[in-house]
C-alpha positions as CSV (number, residue, x, y, z in Angstrom):
1,M,-37.6,0.0,-12.2
2,K,-34.2,0.0,-10.5
3,R,-33.6,-3.6,-11.7
4,Y,-34.5,-2.6,-15.3
5,L,-32.2,0.4,-15.1
6,S,-29.3,-1.8,-13.9
7,F,-29.8,-4.3,-16.7
8,S,-29.9,-1.4,-19.2
9,V,-26.6,0.1,-18.0
10,V,-24.9,-3.3,-18.2
11,F,-26.3,-4.0,-21.6
12,C,-25.0,-0.6,-22.9
13,I,-21.5,-1.3,-21.5
14,L,-21.4,-4.7,-23.2
15,L,-22.7,-3.3,-26.4
16,L,-20.2,-0.5,-26.6
17,T,-17.2,-2.8,-25.9
18,Q,-18.0,-5.4,-28.6
19,G,-15.3,-5.8,-31.3
20,I,-12.4,-4.5,-29.0
21,S,-9.3,-6.7,-28.9
22,F,-9.3,-8.6,-25.6
23,A,-7.6,-6.9,-22.6
24,Q,-7.8,-7.9,-19.0
25,V,-8.9,-5.1,-16.8
26,D,-8.8,-6.8,-13.4
27,I,-6.2,-5.4,-11.0
28,V,-2.7,-6.8,-10.6
29,E,-2.3,-6.9,-6.8
30,L,0.1,-4.5,-5.2
31,D,2.2,-7.3,-3.6
32,N,3.1,-8.7,-7.1
33,P,6.9,-8.2,-7.6
34,V,6.2,-7.1,-11.2
35,Y,5.9,-3.6,-9.9
36,D,9.5,-3.6,-8.6
37,F,10.6,-4.9,-12.0
38,L,8.7,-2.2,-13.9
39,Q,10.0,0.6,-11.7
40,R,13.6,-0.6,-12.3
41,M,12.9,-0.7,-16.0
42,Q,11.4,2.8,-15.9
43,I,14.5,4.2,-14.1
44,K,16.7,2.3,-16.5
45,K,14.7,4.1,-19.3
46,K,13.6,0.9,-20.9
47,I,9.9,1.7,-20.7
48,V,7.9,5.0,-21.0
49,G,4.7,6.1,-19.2
50,Y,5.2,4.1,-16.0
51,N,4.0,5.9,-12.9
52,S,4.7,4.3,-9.4
53,A,2.9,7.2,-7.7
54,N,-0.6,5.7,-8.2
55,L,-0.8,1.9,-7.9
56,P,-2.0,-0.8,-8.6
57,L,-2.5,-1.2,-12.3
58,S,-4.7,-3.3,-14.4
59,G,-3.4,-6.4,-16.3
60,Y,-3.9,-4.4,-19.5
61,E,-1.5,-1.7,-18.3
62,V,1.1,-4.2,-17.1
63,G,0.9,-6.1,-20.3
64,N,1.6,-3.0,-22.3
65,F,4.8,-2.3,-20.4
66,L,5.9,-5.9,-20.9
67,K,5.3,-5.5,-24.6
68,Q,7.6,-2.4,-24.6
69,L,10.3,-4.5,-22.9
70,N,9.9,-7.4,-25.4
71,E,10.8,-4.9,-28.1
72,K,14.0,-4.0,-26.2
73,R,14.9,-7.5,-25.1
74,K,18.4,-7.4,-26.6
75,T,19.3,-4.4,-24.4
76,L,18.4,-6.1,-21.1
77,S,20.7,-7.9,-18.7
78,Q,20.4,-11.7,-18.4
79,T,18.5,-11.4,-15.1
80,D,16.1,-8.9,-16.6
81,K,15.5,-11.2,-19.6
82,D,14.8,-14.0,-17.2
83,L,12.3,-11.8,-15.3
84,L,10.7,-10.7,-18.5
85,D,10.3,-14.3,-19.6
86,Y,8.8,-15.1,-16.2
87,Y,6.2,-12.3,-16.4
88,D,5.4,-13.0,-20.0
89,I,4.1,-16.3,-18.9
90,E,2.2,-14.9,-15.8
91,F,0.6,-12.1,-17.9
92,E,0.4,-14.1,-21.1
93,K,-3.2,-13.1,-21.8
94,D,-2.3,-9.4,-21.5
95,V,0.9,-9.6,-23.6
96,Y,-0.1,-12.2,-26.3
97,G,-3.9,-12.6,-26.0
98,T,-3.5,-16.4,-25.4
99,V,-3.6,-18.8,-22.5
100,N,-1.4,-21.5,-24.0
101,K,1.0,-21.3,-21.0
102,Q,-1.7,-21.3,-18.4
103,S,-2.2,-24.7,-16.8
104,S,-5.7,-25.8,-15.5
105,L,-5.2,-28.5,-12.8
106,F,-8.9,-29.5,-12.9
107,S,-8.9,-30.0,-16.7
108,N,-7.4,-33.4,-17.6
109,F,-5.9,-33.7,-14.1
110,D,-2.3,-34.9,-14.1
111,L,-0.2,-35.1,-10.9
112,E,2.7,-33.7,-12.8
113,K,0.8,-30.5,-13.5
114,I,1.1,-29.6,-9.8
115,F,4.8,-29.2,-10.1
116,D,4.9,-27.8,-13.6
117,N,7.8,-25.3,-13.8
118,K,7.1,-23.8,-17.2
119,K,3.5,-22.8,-17.0
120,Q,1.4,-20.6,-14.8
121,K,-0.8,-22.9,-12.7
122,H,-4.4,-22.4,-11.8
123,L,-7.1,-24.7,-10.3
124,Y,-9.3,-23.8,-13.3
125,V,-9.0,-21.6,-16.4
126,Y,-11.8,-20.6,-18.8
127,N,-11.1,-18.6,-21.9
128,D,-13.1,-17.5,-25.0
129,S,-13.4,-14.4,-27.1
130,N,-15.6,-12.6,-24.5
131,A,-14.3,-13.7,-21.2
132,V,-11.4,-15.1,-19.2
133,F,-11.9,-16.6,-15.8
134,Y,-9.4,-18.0,-13.2
135,V,-9.9,-20.0,-10.0
136,D,-6.8,-20.1,-7.8
137,Y,-5.7,-21.5,-4.4
138,Y,-3.6,-19.7,-1.8
139,G,-2.0,-21.4,1.1
140,N,1.0,-21.1,3.4
141,L,2.6,-22.4,6.6
142,S,4.6,-19.8,8.6
143,Y,6.9,-20.5,11.5
144,R,7.6,-17.4,13.6
145,T,9.9,-16.8,16.6
146,S,11.0,-13.9,18.7
147,S,13.3,-13.0,21.5
148,G,14.0,-9.7,23.3
149,D,13.1,-7.2,25.9
150,S,9.8,-5.9,24.6
151,L,8.5,-8.8,22.4
152,G,9.6,-11.6,24.8
153,S,10.4,-15.2,23.8
154,H,7.7,-16.7,21.5
155,S,7.4,-19.3,18.8
156,I,4.3,-20.1,16.8
157,L,3.2,-21.9,13.6
158,L,0.4,-20.3,11.6
159,G,-1.5,-21.9,8.7
160,N,-3.5,-20.0,6.0
161,G,-5.6,-21.3,3.2
162,G,-8.1,-19.8,0.8
163,F,-9.2,-19.3,-2.8
164,G,-9.4,-16.6,-5.4
165,V,-11.6,-16.0,-8.5
166,S,-10.8,-13.3,-11.0
167,G,-11.3,-12.5,-14.6
168,T,-12.5,-10.1,-17.3
169,L,-15.9,-10.0,-19.1
170,F,-16.4,-8.4,-22.6
171,N,-13.0,-6.6,-22.5
172,S,-14.2,-4.1,-20.0
173,V,-15.5,-5.5,-16.7
174,G,-13.0,-6.9,-14.3
175,F,-13.7,-8.7,-11.1
176,S,-11.9,-10.5,-8.3
177,L,-12.6,-12.1,-4.9
178,K,-9.8,-13.5,-2.8
179,A,-10.5,-14.9,0.7
180,Y,-8.7,-17.0,3.2
181,N,-8.7,-18.1,6.8
182,G,-5.7,-18.4,9.1
183,A,-5.2,-20.1,12.5
184,K,-2.7,-20.9,15.1
185,L,-1.4,-24.4,14.6
186,S,1.0,-24.4,17.5
187,G,1.9,-22.0,20.4
188,D,-0.2,-20.4,23.1
189,S,-2.3,-17.2,23.2
190,S,0.7,-15.0,24.1
191,D,2.5,-16.4,21.1
192,F,-0.5,-15.4,19.0
193,Q,-0.3,-11.9,20.4
194,F,3.3,-11.7,19.2
195,A,2.1,-12.7,15.7
196,R,-0.5,-10.0,15.9
197,Q,2.0,-7.3,16.9
198,T,4.2,-8.1,13.9
199,D,1.6,-8.8,11.2
200,K,-0.8,-6.1,10.1
201,T,-3.3,-8.6,8.6
202,I,-3.7,-10.4,11.9
203,Y,-3.7,-7.1,13.9
204,A,-6.4,-5.4,11.8
205,N,-8.9,-8.2,12.1
206,G,-12.3,-8.3,13.8
207,N,-11.5,-11.7,15.2
208,T,-8.4,-10.6,17.0
209,Y,-8.8,-6.9,17.6
210,D,-10.6,-7.2,20.9
211,F,-8.0,-9.4,22.6
212,N,-10.6,-12.1,23.5
213,N,-8.1,-15.0,23.1
214,K,-9.3,-15.9,19.6
215,T,-6.5,-17.5,17.6
216,Y,-7.9,-17.4,14.1
217,Y,-8.5,-14.7,11.6
218,D,-9.8,-14.2,8.1
219,Y,-9.1,-11.8,5.3
220,Y,-10.5,-10.9,1.9
221,T,-10.2,-8.5,-1.0
222,G,-12.7,-8.1,-3.8
223,Y,-13.9,-5.6,-6.3
224,L,-15.8,-5.0,-9.5
225,R,-14.1,-2.7,-12.1
226,Y,-15.0,-1.1,-15.4
227,Q,-12.3,0.2,-17.8
228,T,-12.7,1.7,-21.3
229,A,-10.9,0.2,-24.2
230,T,-8.2,2.9,-24.4
231,N,-8.0,3.1,-20.6
232,W,-9.0,6.8,-20.4
233,F,-11.6,6.0,-17.7
234,G,-11.8,3.4,-15.0
235,L,-14.3,2.9,-12.2
236,S,-13.6,0.5,-9.3
237,V,-15.8,-0.5,-6.4
238,G,-14.5,-2.8,-3.7
239,R,-11.5,-3.5,-1.5
240,Y,-7.9,-3.9,-2.4
241,Q,-4.5,-2.5,-1.4
242,L,-3.4,0.8,-3.1
243,T,-0.8,3.4,-2.8
244,Q,-0.3,7.0,-3.8
245,G,2.9,9.1,-3.8
246,T,6.4,8.9,-5.1
247,G,8.2,7.5,-2.1
248,F,10.7,4.8,-3.0
249,M,10.7,3.0,0.4
250,D,7.6,4.4,2.1
251,K,5.0,6.9,1.0
252,L,3.7,10.1,2.6
253,F,0.3,10.2,0.9
254,L,-1.1,6.6,0.9
255,S,1.0,3.7,1.9
256,E,0.9,-0.1,2.4
257,N,1.3,0.2,6.2
258,S,-2.4,-0.3,6.8
259,V,-4.8,-3.0,5.5
260,P,-7.1,-2.6,2.5
261,F,-10.3,-0.7,3.0
262,D,-13.6,-0.4,1.1
263,F,-13.9,2.4,-1.5
264,A,-15.2,3.6,-4.8
265,K,-12.5,5.0,-7.1
266,V,-12.5,6.9,-10.4
267,D,-9.4,7.0,-12.6
268,L,-9.0,9.4,-15.6
269,K,-6.0,9.3,-17.9
270,Y,-5.2,11.3,-21.0
271,K,-1.6,11.3,-22.4
272,A,0.7,12.8,-19.7
273,I,-2.1,13.5,-17.2
274,S,-3.7,11.1,-14.8
275,Y,-6.2,11.8,-12.1
276,S,-7.8,9.7,-9.4
277,F,-10.7,10.3,-7.0
278,L,-11.4,7.9,-4.1
279,Y,-14.1,7.8,-1.4
280,G,-13.9,5.0,1.2
281,S,-14.7,3.8,4.6
282,L,-12.1,3.3,7.4
283,R,-12.1,1.6,10.8
284,G,-11.5,4.2,13.5
285,D,-11.7,4.8,17.2
286,S,-11.3,7.7,19.6
287,L,-8.8,6.8,22.4
288,G,-10.1,3.2,22.3
289,V,-13.8,4.0,21.8
290,E,-15.0,2.7,18.4
291,L,-16.4,5.2,16.0
292,N,-19.7,4.7,14.2
293,S,-18.3,6.1,11.0
294,K,-14.9,7.3,9.6
295,N,-14.5,8.0,5.9
296,I,-11.8,9.2,3.6
297,A,-11.9,11.1,0.3
298,T,-8.7,11.7,-1.8
299,H,-7.8,13.5,-5.0
300,N,-4.5,12.6,-6.8
301,L,-3.3,14.4,-9.9
302,D,-0.1,13.4,-11.7
303,I,1.4,15.3,-14.6
304,R,4.3,13.8,-16.6
305,F,6.2,16.7,-18.3
306,S,8.6,14.2,-19.8
307,E,10.0,10.8,-19.0
308,A,12.6,12.6,-16.8
309,F,10.3,14.8,-14.8
310,K,6.8,14.5,-13.3
311,V,4.9,16.2,-10.5
312,G,1.9,15.3,-8.4
313,F,-0.7,17.0,-6.3
314,F,-2.6,15.1,-3.5
315,E,-5.3,16.1,-1.1
316,S,-7.3,14.1,1.4
317,V,-9.9,14.6,4.1
318,I,-10.8,12.2,6.9
319,I,-14.5,12.6,7.7
320,T,-16.1,11.6,11.0
321,N,-19.6,11.7,12.4
322,S,-21.0,11.4,8.9
323,S,-21.8,8.0,7.4
324,F,-22.0,9.6,3.9
325,S,-21.4,13.1,2.5
326,F,-22.1,14.3,-1.0
327,T,-19.9,17.3,-0.1
328,F,-16.8,15.2,-0.5
329,L,-18.2,12.9,-3.1
330,N,-17.7,15.5,-5.9
331,P,-14.6,14.2,-7.8
332,I,-14.0,17.7,-9.3
333,S,-13.5,19.9,-6.3
334,L,-10.9,21.1,-3.8
335,L,-11.3,19.2,-0.6
336,I,-10.0,22.0,1.5
337,S,-12.7,24.3,0.1
338,A,-15.3,21.6,0.4
339,E,-14.4,21.3,4.1
340,L,-14.9,25.0,4.6
341,N,-18.3,24.9,2.9
342,K,-19.6,21.5,4.0
343,A,-23.0,20.7,5.2
344,S,-23.5,20.4,9.0
345,Q,-21.7,17.6,10.8
346,G,-22.9,18.3,14.2
347,D,-21.9,20.9,16.8
348,A,-18.1,20.3,16.8
349,P,-16.2,22.7,14.5
350,N,-13.2,21.4,12.5
351,V,-14.2,17.8,13.2
352,N,-12.5,16.6,9.9
353,N,-8.8,16.3,9.1
354,N,-7.5,17.9,5.8
355,L,-4.2,17.0,4.2
356,M,-2.6,18.5,1.1
357,G,0.6,17.2,-0.5
358,F,2.9,17.8,-3.4
359,D,5.6,15.5,-4.9
360,A,8.0,15.3,-7.8
361,E,10.2,12.7,-9.4
362,V,13.2,13.3,-11.5
363,V,15.2,10.8,-13.6
364,P,18.1,12.9,-14.8
365,V,20.1,10.0,-16.3
366,K,19.7,6.3,-16.9
367,N,19.7,4.2,-13.6
368,L,19.3,7.2,-11.3
369,A,16.1,8.9,-9.9
370,F,15.3,11.4,-7.1
371,Q,12.0,12.1,-5.5
372,G,10.7,14.8,-3.1
373,S,7.4,14.9,-1.2
374,M,5.7,17.3,1.2
375,I,2.5,16.9,3.2
376,I,0.6,19.7,5.0
377,D,-1.8,18.7,7.7
378,D,-4.7,21.1,8.4
379,L,-3.5,23.9,6.1
380,Q,-4.8,27.3,7.2
381,F,-3.8,30.1,4.8
382,S,-4.7,32.8,7.4
383,S,-2.0,31.6,9.8
384,L,0.5,30.2,7.3
385,F,3.0,33.0,7.8
386,S,2.1,34.0,11.4
387,D,3.9,33.2,14.7
388,S,1.3,30.5,15.4
389,S,1.8,28.9,12.0
390,E,3.2,25.6,13.4
391,I,0.2,25.1,15.6
392,S,-2.3,25.0,12.8
393,N,-0.1,24.0,9.9
394,K,1.8,20.8,10.4
395,F,4.4,19.7,7.8
396,G,6.0,16.5,6.7
397,F,8.8,16.1,4.2
398,Q,10.5,13.2,2.3
399,F,13.5,13.0,0.0
400,G,14.7,9.9,-1.7
401,T,17.2,8.4,-4.2
402,Y,16.9,5.3,-6.3
403,W,20.0,3.9,-8.0
404,T,19.9,0.8,-10.0
405,D,22.9,-1.1,-11.2
406,A,24.4,0.6,-8.2
407,F,28.2,0.6,-7.8
408,T,28.3,-0.7,-11.4
409,V,26.9,-4.1,-10.1
410,P,24.3,-5.4,-12.5
411,D,20.8,-5.8,-11.0
412,L,21.8,-4.3,-7.6
413,T,19.5,-1.5,-6.5
414,L,20.3,1.0,-3.7
415,K,17.5,3.2,-2.2
416,L,18.1,6.0,0.2
417,E,15.3,8.0,1.9
418,Y,14.9,10.7,4.5
419,T,11.5,11.4,6.1
420,R,10.6,14.0,8.7
421,L,7.2,14.5,10.3
422,N,6.7,17.5,12.6
423,P,4.7,17.2,15.8
424,F,1.0,16.1,15.4
425,V,1.3,15.4,11.6
426,Y,-1.5,12.9,10.7
427,A,-2.9,13.2,14.3
428,H,-6.1,15.3,15.0
429,K,-7.2,17.2,18.1
430,S,-10.6,15.5,18.0
431,N,-8.9,12.1,18.4
432,K,-11.3,10.8,15.8
433,A,-10.0,12.1,12.4
434,Q,-6.4,10.9,12.7
435,Y,-4.9,9.6,9.4
436,T,-5.3,5.9,10.3
437,N,-7.2,2.7,9.5
438,W,-7.5,0.2,12.3
439,N,-5.1,2.4,14.3
440,L,-2.4,1.7,11.6
441,P,-1.0,4.7,9.7
442,L,-2.2,5.4,6.2
443,G,1.0,7.4,5.6
444,P,4.6,6.3,6.5
445,N,5.3,3.8,9.2
446,L,6.8,6.6,11.4
447,P,5.2,8.4,14.4
448,P,4.7,12.2,14.2
449,N,7.5,14.3,15.8
450,S,10.0,11.9,14.3
451,D,12.5,11.6,11.5
452,Q,14.0,8.6,9.7
453,I,17.0,7.8,7.6
454,A,16.5,4.6,5.6
455,A,18.8,2.7,3.3
456,G,18.1,-0.5,1.3
457,L,20.0,-2.8,-1.0
458,Y,17.9,-5.1,-3.3
459,F,19.3,-7.8,-5.5
460,N,17.8,-10.4,-7.9
461,Y,19.5,-13.7,-8.6
462,G,17.8,-14.6,-11.8
463,S,14.0,-14.7,-11.8
464,R,13.5,-17.0,-8.8
465,V,15.7,-15.6,-5.9
466,K,15.2,-12.1,-4.5
467,T,17.0,-10.6,-1.5
468,S,16.9,-7.2,0.3
469,L,18.6,-5.7,3.3
470,V,17.1,-2.5,4.8
471,Y,18.5,-0.3,7.6
472,Q,16.4,2.4,9.4
473,H,17.4,4.9,12.0
474,Q,14.6,6.7,13.6
475,R,14.4,9.6,16.2
476,S,11.2,10.4,18.0
477,G,9.9,12.8,20.7
478,E,7.0,11.3,22.7
479,G,5.0,11.9,25.9
480,I,2.2,13.9,27.4
481,I,2.4,16.0,30.6
482,L,-0.7,16.2,32.8
483,D,-1.5,18.5,35.7
484,S,-2.8,17.3,39.1
485,A,-6.4,17.2,37.8
486,G,-5.4,15.0,34.8
487,N,-5.7,17.7,32.2
488,V,-3.1,17.9,29.4
489,V,-0.5,20.6,29.9
490,I,1.8,19.6,27.1
491,N,1.4,17.0,24.4
492,Y,4.7,16.6,22.5
493,G,2.8,15.4,19.4
494,G,4.4,12.0,19.0
495,N,1.3,9.8,19.0
496,I,-0.8,9.7,15.9
497,N,-3.8,8.4,17.9
498,N,-3.7,11.1,20.5
499,G,-3.9,14.8,19.4
500,T,-5.2,16.1,22.7
501,G,-3.9,19.6,23.4
502,E,-2.8,20.1,19.8
503,S,-4.1,23.7,19.7
504,N,-2.5,24.7,23.0
505,V,1.2,24.7,22.2
506,S,3.6,24.1,19.3
507,P,6.3,21.8,20.7
508,K,9.8,21.9,19.1
509,F,10.8,19.1,16.8
510,L,11.9,16.0,18.7
511,A,11.0,17.6,22.1
512,G,9.6,15.3,24.8
513,N,10.7,11.9,25.8
514,R,13.5,11.1,23.3
515,V,13.4,7.6,21.7
516,N,15.9,6.4,19.0
517,R,15.3,3.2,17.0
518,D,17.7,1.2,14.8
519,I,16.0,-1.5,12.7
520,I,17.6,-4.0,10.4
521,T,15.4,-6.1,8.1
522,F,16.6,-8.9,5.9
523,N,14.4,-10.7,3.4
524,L,15.1,-13.7,1.1
525,S,12.5,-15.2,-1.3
526,W,13.3,-18.4,-3.2
527,E,10.9,-19.9,-5.8
528,P,12.3,-23.4,-6.5
529,I,9.3,-24.4,-8.5
530,R,7.0,-21.9,-10.2
531,Q,4.4,-20.6,-7.7
532,Y,6.0,-22.4,-4.8
533,F,7.8,-20.0,-2.5
534,I,10.1,-20.3,0.5
535,N,10.4,-16.9,2.3
536,F,12.7,-15.8,5.2
537,M,12.5,-12.6,7.1
538,Y,14.7,-11.5,10.0
539,V,14.3,-8.3,11.9
540,H,16.6,-6.8,14.6
541,R,15.3,-3.8,16.5
542,L,17.2,-1.7,19.0
543,I,15.1,0.8,20.9
544,N,17.1,3.4,22.9
545,N,14.8,5.2,25.4
546,E,17.1,8.1,26.2
547,F,14.7,9.7,28.6
548,E,15.0,6.8,30.9
549,S,18.5,5.6,30.0
550,R,17.3,2.2,28.9
551,E,17.8,0.1,25.8
552,L,15.5,-2.6,24.5
553,N,16.7,-5.3,22.0
554,D,14.3,-7.4,20.0
555,D,14.7,-10.0,17.3
556,Y,12.1,-11.9,15.3
557,F,12.3,-14.4,12.4
558,F,9.7,-15.7,9.9
559,A,10.1,-18.8,7.8
560,T,7.2,-19.3,5.4
561,F,6.3,-21.9,2.8
562,Q,3.8,-20.5,0.3
563,V,1.8,-21.9,-2.6
564,N,-0.1,-19.6,-5.0
565,Y,-2.1,-21.1,-7.9
């Protein structure tokens, strides 16, 4: 009976979507630089309807924005024209409905195809009126080295290789599977631990997480997705990276600082309103003890009042001690109310962690944008205006500026952002429901009881060379004071994974063991041949432990050769 019902549902979907012009509904991955391009075009007021506060998008949506830009091609700078030409080829099916500039290496194999600089290369392409299907290869070699006081001196060569399959069936069902394996090719186990500390994909991996001297890892993303013809409804089930929030350099709500997790997601869009509901599974632990279950539910509502002004509302709950809960599966609800009226989750009260957030983005004039975001952790209205408000209500703030064609230099972008997290923001007193996945933050890459000033310069040299220079200054208050019996007397709220004693005291902002960090990051990406990349990354990090009058200097460098087709 269940099998019959499944076939019936699929048949109905396929029947309803016949006759619709072909559109790809598979996801454009978040690490695709087309999103940087589209955000610049939005702030330059070349496209309408783009929203960077809820990503990624489908190929159908990306293609529509590229169509808008093709209509305004004459108004673009030469670099932006080059980038548009580049993406017109990559997203040819979404823009033009053809695959004439897609090269299939396994069809009529020719060695020259491997280095074709004018077509988008794939191992295999299939296309007809009902389906498009791609098979791709992904591989890279990455040499990494470090020196310094906390990282030590290391050098390692890593190799990664894998495959990807993706496509769209009957204009409405998208699918993707991308999987690869990586391994240490040179270096010792301590060098591999350096790689693990500086690469979230290696860090958050079952092969390396238990420190058992394994020097290989694997990684995958995959999903099945349904989207209606006019994109008013979308349903995704699977695993891929996603973000929510308006932050220009980092995001308060849902960021890229952790690795993808498994989820089901519903997207609704109508004119200026978009809404997303997500329910997913996270990897969690409690002070090093692995949890049996840790889940997340989020609601995200964005309203675009005009192309110059939009606002958003976000709420989330981290759920522990419950492998599945219908209470939080309701996509039309308030999660804070659902938490207060939830079914039993055991004897411990307040075992879950609720967050609520608001953001806004303003583009007052061409080339300039501002954003502001606020997050409230464990909002309690009863104590919001009382003397104990800061104990139960923890706040985080972020303000940012985005200026493209900065200083009248074409194609130069300047980003400025200030972020402040009060003590215990994203942490939780249960030490189970902190806002993390694999102990990595789901929000900004900044500890609680900290603030950060960040500035970044970004520049494109044509369509094949991209550079960025980012400076971050961070201030943090850390530490826990114990009594003679080992009980917590004061926790300064600076560790996202340790909220012990949160309800006892409200420490002042930046109180505790004071730590300052200055971080400089330089990135250069060169694509000499289409889909062949040479990437360089250099990071200098100065850590000033004021509480012990000690400074730590670290440097690390990545050089990576990458092939994607």
